[in-house]
N, C-alpha and C positions, 0 to 999 in steps of 0.2 A: 504494499499499501504506499503510495507517495505522500507523502507527509509537508511536500513545500512544491507548492504551484510557481510556476515560470512564464512569464511571458515576455515581449520584447515590442518598444511603440518607439522610435526615431531614436534610438541610444538609449533608452530608459529600461532597466532589467526590472522587472518588477518580480521580489519573491513570497508567496504569501503562506503564512503558516496555516496548514489545511489540516487538521486535529480538530474541528469544533467541537465534536465530541469528551473530548477531554479539554477542552476551553483551552485549545492549546499550549496546554502544559508540555513544559520542557522538558520533555525527557531525553536519554540514549540516545533513542533513534532520532527524533526532530531532530537535538541537537548537532548531530551527526552529518544527517542530509541537508540541513542549514549551512554546514559548513562546508560541504561539498559544492551547494551552488554557489556560495560566496568565492569559492577557491577559482569555480568555473568563471565566473562575471570578471574577478582579476584582472584574469590569460588574457579578457577577449577586449580586444583592441577597439572593438566597436561599441561599448557598454562606457557612457560619458557617466551614466547615474545609474546608483540602485535606488529601488522604492522596497522598504520592508512592510508590508503588510497581514492584513489576517482575513480569513472566513471567519463566520461566527460573530455572536456579541461581544466576545472578550480575544484582546488583541494576544494577552498572554497571561496566567493563571503564576505562571512561575515555577518552580522544579515539582516537576509531577512526582508526587511522592511512592507510588508503585513503580515508578523504573527510573528514577534520577540519575540525573549526568553528573560524571564523576566531577569534582570541582576543578580539575586541572582540565576536563574537558572544555568546562564553561569559562574560565578563564581562557580558553584558548579563544575559542568562539568572541566571545568580547573582544579581544585584543583584534583579532581577524578583522571587526569591523570598524574599528580605531585605522589600523595600517593599510586598508584596501585603498586604492590609489584612486579610486571613484569615490566621491560621497556619496554617502548611505543616507537616504532620505525615510525616517519613521512615517506612515500615513497609519493613525490607529480612530477607530470609530467605534472602540470599545472600552471593554473594561482593561485595567492593567496591573498586574500585583506583584508584590513582590521581585522573584529573579526575570520579570518581565519589566520591570523596571530599570533593569540594567542593559538589555536593550536598547530600549531609548536613551541611557545616556550615553552608551558608549555611538551614535549614532550621530552625524555631524549637524542633522538638521532633523527637528521633529515637527509634525504638524496633525492637531485633530479635532473632530467635532467636538462639538459641547454635551453630548452623549457619554463624549470617555469620564471614566471614573479611575483614580489613580490610589495605590495604598500601599506600606511597606509592613506586609502581618507577617514578617520573620518572628518578632519577640511574640506575638501571638500564639507559635506553636513551639517557642524554646530555641529557638536560633536567632541568628543575629544577620543584617544584610552585609556577610564579610565578602565575598567576590563579588558580589555588582557594584560595592563600594571602589572597587577599582577606576571607573572613568565617572562617576557621582562625583565625588569629593571635592574633583579641581572644576567642574561643570554646575554646579549648584549651589544655590546660597545655606552656608552653613548653619545659620538659625533655622530657619524654617524646617531644611535637613533633620535637626537633632528633633525637632518637635515629632515629624515623620518616622522618622529611626524609631525615637523610645514609645511611640503611644499606637502606631498602627493605624492610626485613623484614615477613612475615607477621605481624599481631598477629590476639587473640581477642575475645571480646566483656566480657570483664572488664576488658581492658585499655583498650578503646575508653570504656567505660563512665566508668573509675576516671580517664583523660585530658580526659573532655566530650565526646570527639568523639560519641559517642551520651548519649540521657538517662536507658535502661533496656532489660535485656534480659530472656526467662526461654525457657523451654521453648514456649510456645506463644504468637508474637508478637500474637497476637489477643486473648490475654487479659493481656497485659501494657496494649497500646493499647485496651482496651474501656473501662477507667475517666475515660482522658485526653479521649478522644471525647465519652464522656459530659460530663466537667466542660466543655468547649469546646460541646456543646449547650445547656449549663445556664448562659451567661457571656451578655451583651448583647452585639450585635456591636459598637456603637462604644467599648462600653468595652473590649471585646478589639482594636480595633484602634489606642486611644489606648495601652491596655497595652503593644501592639508594637509602637510607636513610641517607645516608652521604654528597651525591650531592646534594640531592633537600632541607637541612636543612635550605637555608638560603631563600629559594623560599619560604617555606611552613613559614619562619617567615614574608615574607612580605605579607602572606594572614593574616595571625594572626593577624597582626597591620594594614593596611590598607584597609581590604576588605568590610567593610561596608562606610565606606568614598568613597572609588570608587564604591560604589554600589550606593548610594544616588545622585554621579556625575553623574555616568551614568544616573541613573531616571530624575535626572533634565534638562540635556543638550537635550533628547531625548522629555523633554515634553515642548522644548523652541520653538518660535516663529521663532528663525533659522533654527534650525532640521526639523519643517513642512516646509518653506521655499524650506532648500535645499532636502531634500527629494523627494518634491514634483517635484525640478527642477531634482532631476535624474530619476523618474519617468516618466519625459515628455521630456527626451532627451535636456535638456534648461542649459544655467548657471545660478546659481544662482541671485537672483537682486544685492548679494556683487560685484560680480566680478569686478575689473574695469580694 
């Protein structure tokens, strides 16, 4: 079963997360297939930009608790988005949770419709937003990120735009996206690649410095008793034992 849809229009490669029955959760299989599709796009000189979008009402619910990717595989995927020579643009019309927000953070530009909602839900299942911090910490407002990391609250597109998680939002996401894609199509490929390197240099410094430590932290937390209780409670649709 194919988990990533692919289409091409005037130099823009659109990759769609296509596992709506699992809310496009980041399973080992989906992460692997998306990495392969990005690698193909990176090698194709006809690709001016990549749009990362989704089917269904959820962009991504985060890690698939039944088939989670290895932490280093998720690190590799996020770095691949950051390092891809072509700009990567997220197109969001649904809900984004936990690890899905790491994908947004890795993208160069992110646009959303007003129906989108966001939440860093890791603390509510007994883990931390460790690996996804690699692209997020240097790109988003630290005070806002502290609130959302620590509480797991749901927030809307206005807050996501204010904090730098997304670039822009509107009623019709494709109307918002149209001038962005037009600008990318009018830009020289080599100039785009070099400009992206300028913009991502500090993000990649974070990967180089912190990836190993945050990967180890993620693995330790996911193996903890709190995580087992939190994930079990989530799957059983009940509050975990620590809720007061």
